[in-house]
N, CA and C atoms as an extended XYZ file, in Angstrom:
228
Properties=species:S:1:pos:R:3:atomname:S:1:resname:S:1:resid:I:1 pbc="F F F"
N         0.842       -1.171        0.000 N   MET     1
C         0.000        0.000        0.000 CA  MET     1
C         0.897        1.248        0.000 C   MET     1
N         0.640        2.145       -0.910 N   TRP     2
C         1.440        3.351       -1.051 CA  TRP     2
C         0.860        4.478       -0.217 C   TRP     2
N         1.725        5.395        0.166 N   THR     3
C         1.286        6.595        0.877 CA  THR     3
C         1.617        7.817        0.027 C   THR     3
N         1.045        8.951        0.405 N   GLN     4
C         1.344       10.187       -0.310 CA  GLN     4
C         2.833       10.525       -0.162 C   GLN     4
N         3.432       10.187        0.975 N   ALA     5
C         4.868       10.430        1.174 CA  ALA     5
C         5.699        9.622        0.175 C   ALA     5
N         5.264        8.385       -0.127 N   ASP     6
C         5.963        7.565       -1.127 CA  ASP     6
C         5.889        8.224       -2.506 C   ASP     6
N         4.711        8.697       -2.844 N   VAL     7
C         4.524        9.375       -4.136 CA  VAL     7
C         5.404       10.618       -4.205 C   VAL     7
N         5.409       11.397       -3.134 N   ASP     8
C         6.210       12.619       -3.112 CA  ASP     8
C         7.702       12.317       -3.262 C   ASP     8
N         8.176       11.256       -2.605 N   ALA     9
C         9.592       10.879       -2.707 CA  ALA     9
C         9.942       10.471       -4.133 C   ALA     9
N         9.065        9.710       -4.769 N   LEU    10
C         9.331        9.268       -6.135 CA  LEU    10
C         9.270       10.439       -7.107 C   LEU    10
N         8.306       11.335       -6.916 N   LYS    11
C         8.222       12.526       -7.777 CA  LYS    11
C         9.481       13.378       -7.663 C   LYS    11
N         9.977       13.538       -6.452 N   ALA    12
C        11.195       14.327       -6.247 CA  ALA    12
C        12.374       13.690       -6.964 C   ALA    12
N        12.478       12.375       -6.903 N   ALA    13
C        13.574       11.683       -7.578 CA  ALA    13
C        13.470       11.834       -9.093 C   ALA    13
N        12.269       11.657       -9.629 N   VAL    14
C        12.067       11.818      -11.073 CA  VAL    14
C        12.423       13.246      -11.483 C   VAL    14
N        11.983       14.211      -10.695 N   GLY    15
C        12.257       15.616      -11.004 CA  GLY    15
C        13.738       15.953      -11.001 C   GLY    15
N        14.510       15.260      -10.180 N   SER    16
C        15.941       15.537      -10.120 CA  SER    16
C        16.757       14.605      -11.009 C   SER    16
N        16.101       13.590      -11.591 N   GLY    17
C        16.775       12.701      -12.529 CA  GLY    17
C        17.583       11.584      -11.900 C   GLY    17
N        17.392       11.339      -10.601 N   VAL    18
C        18.119       10.243       -9.952 CA  VAL    18
C        17.278        8.969       -9.997 C   VAL    18
N        17.940        7.830       -9.971 N   LEU    19
C        17.244        6.549      -10.068 CA  LEU    19
C        17.058        5.843       -8.726 C   LEU    19
N        17.676        6.363       -7.663 N   THR    20
C        17.547        5.747       -6.345 CA  THR    20
C        16.656        6.606       -5.461 C   THR    20
N        15.674        5.957       -4.844 N   VAL    21
C        14.703        6.640       -3.989 CA  VAL    21
C        14.739        5.983       -2.616 C   VAL    21
N        14.716        6.816       -1.576 N   THR    22
C        14.618        6.299       -0.212 CA  THR    22
C        13.223        6.579        0.298 C   THR    22
N        12.523        5.510        0.663 N   TYR    23
C        11.179        5.609        1.224 CA  TYR    23
C        11.305        5.508        2.736 C   TYR    23
N        10.638        6.390        3.466 N   ASP    24
C        10.771        6.426        4.920 CA  ASP    24
C        10.106        5.259        5.622 C   ASP    24
N         9.105        4.658        4.989 N   GLY    25
C         8.526        3.435        5.545 CA  GLY    25
C         7.475        3.659        6.602 C   GLY    25
N         7.209        2.720        7.444 N   PRO    26
C         8.044        1.573        7.766 CA  PRO    26
C         7.880        0.454        6.746 C   PRO    26
N         8.871       -0.304        6.491 N   PRO    27
C        10.261       -0.102        6.892 CA  PRO    27
C        10.941        0.912        5.980 C   PRO    27
N        11.967        1.553        6.484 N   ARG    28
C        12.746        2.486        5.661 CA  ARG    28
C        13.537        1.652        4.663 C   ARG    28
N        13.490        2.050        3.404 N   ARG    29
C        14.149        1.271        2.372 CA  ARG    29
C        14.588        2.163        1.217 C   ARG    29
N        15.594        1.749        0.506 N   SER    30
C        16.066        2.437       -0.697 CA  SER    30
C        15.869        1.509       -1.877 C   SER    30
N        15.393        2.072       -2.973 N   VAL    31
C        15.147        1.301       -4.184 CA  VAL    31
C        15.840        2.007       -5.347 C   VAL    31
N        16.563        1.240       -6.155 N   THR    32
C        17.174        1.783       -7.368 CA  THR    32
C        16.398        1.248       -8.561 C   THR    32
N        15.836        2.152       -9.347 N   TYR    33
C        15.030        1.787      -10.511 CA  TYR    33
C        15.914        1.714      -11.753 C   TYR    33
N        15.433        1.009      -12.770 N   GLN    34
C        16.211        0.811      -13.990 CA  GLN    34
C        16.208        2.040      -14.897 C   GLN    34
N        15.100        2.803      -14.852 N   SER    35
C        15.004        3.952      -15.750 CA  SER    35
C        13.978        4.950      -15.219 C   SER    35
N        14.052        6.163      -15.729 N   LEU    36
C        13.046        7.165      -15.387 CA  LEU    36
C        11.679        6.756      -15.916 C   LEU    36
N        11.674        6.045      -17.046 N   GLU    37
C        10.411        5.576      -17.623 CA  GLU    37
C         9.705        4.611      -16.666 C   GLU    37
N        10.461        3.709      -16.053 N   SER    38
C         9.848        2.774      -15.106 CA  SER    38
C         9.351        3.504      -13.859 C   SER    38
N        10.046        4.554      -13.475 N   MET    39
C         9.614        5.350      -12.324 CA  MET    39
C         8.307        6.088      -12.641 C   MET    39
N         8.210        6.618      -13.852 N   ARG    40
C         6.974        7.309      -14.257 CA  ARG    40
C         5.799        6.333      -14.310 C   ARG    40
N         6.047        5.125      -14.775 N   ALA    41
C         4.985        4.109      -14.818 CA  ALA    41
C         4.531        3.766      -13.404 C   ALA    41
N         5.480        3.656      -12.486 N   LEU    42
C         5.120        3.380      -11.098 CA  LEU    42
C         4.337        4.542      -10.498 C   LEU    42
N         4.705        5.769      -10.829 N   LEU    43
C         3.949        6.927      -10.338 CA  LEU    43
C         2.488        6.862      -10.766 C   LEU    43
N         2.249        6.473      -12.006 N   ALA    44
C         0.874        6.350      -12.495 CA  ALA    44
C         0.120        5.279      -11.713 C   ALA    44
N         0.780        4.170      -11.447 N   SER    45
C         0.168        3.097      -10.676 CA  SER    45
C        -0.119        3.540       -9.244 C   SER    45
N         0.838        4.251       -8.654 N   MET    46
C         0.660        4.761       -7.287 CA  MET    46
C        -0.545        5.701       -7.210 C   MET    46
N        -0.677        6.575       -8.206 N   ALA    47
C        -1.792        7.525       -8.219 CA  ALA    47
C        -3.121        6.785       -8.257 C   ALA    47
N        -3.190        5.721       -9.046 N   GLY    48
C        -4.411        4.916       -9.111 CA  GLY    48
C        -4.707        4.241       -7.783 C   GLY    48
N        -3.670        3.717       -7.136 N   ASP    49
C        -3.839        3.064       -5.834 CA  ASP    49
C        -4.312        4.057       -4.778 C   ASP    49
N        -3.710        5.248       -4.768 N   LEU    50
C        -4.117        6.256       -3.784 CA  LEU    50
C        -5.548        6.716       -4.017 C   LEU    50
N        -5.934        6.845       -5.290 N   ALA    51
C        -7.309        7.236       -5.602 CA  ALA    51
C        -8.288        6.170       -5.124 C   ALA    51
N        -7.911        4.907       -5.292 N   GLN    52
C        -8.753        3.805       -4.834 CA  GLN    52
C        -8.876        3.812       -3.317 C   GLN    52
N        -7.779        4.069       -2.620 N   GLN    53
C        -7.793        4.138       -1.165 CA  GLN    53
C        -8.696        5.261       -0.681 C   GLN    53
N        -8.743        6.356       -1.443 N   ALA    54
C        -9.549        7.511       -1.065 CA  ALA    54
C       -11.007        7.328       -1.475 C   ALA    54
N       -11.305        6.205       -2.145 N   GLY    55
C       -12.679        5.954       -2.554 CA  GLY    55
C       -13.031        6.550       -3.894 C   GLY    55
N       -12.037        7.028       -4.603 N   LYS    56
C       -12.257        7.592       -5.937 CA  LYS    56
C       -11.894        6.533       -6.956 C   LYS    56
N       -12.695        6.412       -7.978 N   THR    57
C       -12.423        5.449       -9.032 CA  THR    57
C       -11.783        6.170      -10.203 C   THR    57
N       -10.685        5.642      -10.665 N   SER    58
C        -9.989        6.201      -11.810 CA  SER    58
C       -10.234        5.300      -13.012 C   SER    58
N       -10.614        5.884      -14.146 N   TYR    59
C       -10.833        5.086      -15.340 CA  TYR    59
C       -10.515        5.906      -16.572 C   TYR    59
N       -10.305        5.213      -17.655 N   THR    60
C       -10.041        5.838      -18.941 CA  THR    60
C       -11.073        5.330      -19.932 C   THR    60
N       -11.637        6.236      -20.705 N   LEU    61
C       -12.635        5.882      -21.701 CA  LEU    61
C       -12.050        6.175      -23.074 C   LEU    61
N       -12.088        5.197      -23.935 N   ALA    62
C       -11.565        5.379      -25.288 CA  ALA    62
C       -12.646        5.009      -26.299 C   ALA    62
N       -12.694        5.765      -27.378 N   ALA    63
C       -13.633        5.465      -28.461 CA  ALA    63
C       -12.869        5.530      -29.775 C   ALA    63
N       -13.139        4.598      -30.643 N   THR    64
C       -12.485        4.587      -31.948 CA  THR    64
C       -13.529        4.323      -33.019 C   THR    64
N       -13.183        4.662      -34.230 N   ARG    65
C       -14.049        4.325      -35.360 CA  ARG    65
C       -13.182        4.171      -36.597 C   ARG    65
N       -13.728        3.493      -37.562 N   LYS    66
C       -12.965        3.170      -38.765 CA  LYS    66
C       -13.598        3.864      -39.964 C   LYS    66
N       -13.670        5.161      -39.906 N   GLY    67
C       -14.237        5.900      -41.017 CA  GLY    67
C       -15.690        6.242      -40.785 C   GLY    67
N       -16.247        7.029      -41.670 N   PHE    68
C       -17.640        7.470      -41.544 CA  PHE    68
C       -18.604        6.324      -41.762 C   PHE    68
N       -19.683        6.333      -41.022 N   GLY    69
C       -20.735        5.358      -41.211 CA  GLY    69
C       -20.405        3.968      -40.718 C   GLY    69
N       -19.321        3.843      -39.952 N   SER    70
C       -18.941        2.501      -39.516 CA  SER    70
C       -19.625        2.091      -38.208 C   SER    70
N       -20.266        3.045      -37.540 N   TRP    71
C       -20.982        2.707      -36.315 CA  TRP    71
C       -22.374        2.218      -36.689 C   TRP    71
N       -22.832        1.158      -36.068 N   PRO    72
C       -24.168        0.641      -36.383 CA  PRO    72
C       -25.240        1.721      -36.159 C   PRO    72
N       -26.139        1.819      -37.125 N   GLY    73
C       -27.238        2.774      -37.009 CA  GLY    73
C       -26.866        4.194      -37.361 C   GLY    73
N       -25.638        4.423      -37.772 N   ARG    74
C       -25.208        5.773      -38.113 CA  ARG    74
C       -25.055        5.896      -39.620 C   ARG    74
N       -25.665        6.904      -40.157 N   GLU    75
C       -25.544        7.141      -41.604 CA  GLU    75
C       -24.983        8.532      -41.818 C   GLU    75
N       -23.889        8.632      -42.518 N   ASP    76
C       -23.261        9.927      -42.799 CA  ASP    76
C       -23.481       10.314      -44.230 C   ASP    76
């Protein structure tokens, strides 16, 4: 389970470009990530977890189409 302090520590590391983050815990621990990209992906996951803990649901809605008139019942 992540805390806001964990998110803040990771954001600070990403902002400064370092790959090692120390989380205060408990337990206190240091983690070295492989890349800034992996850290950004973890930040997105952390944000979703924190939103869930707060009772907020996070979702993404996507819509696609393959040209005009491709949706059933639609005439262009």
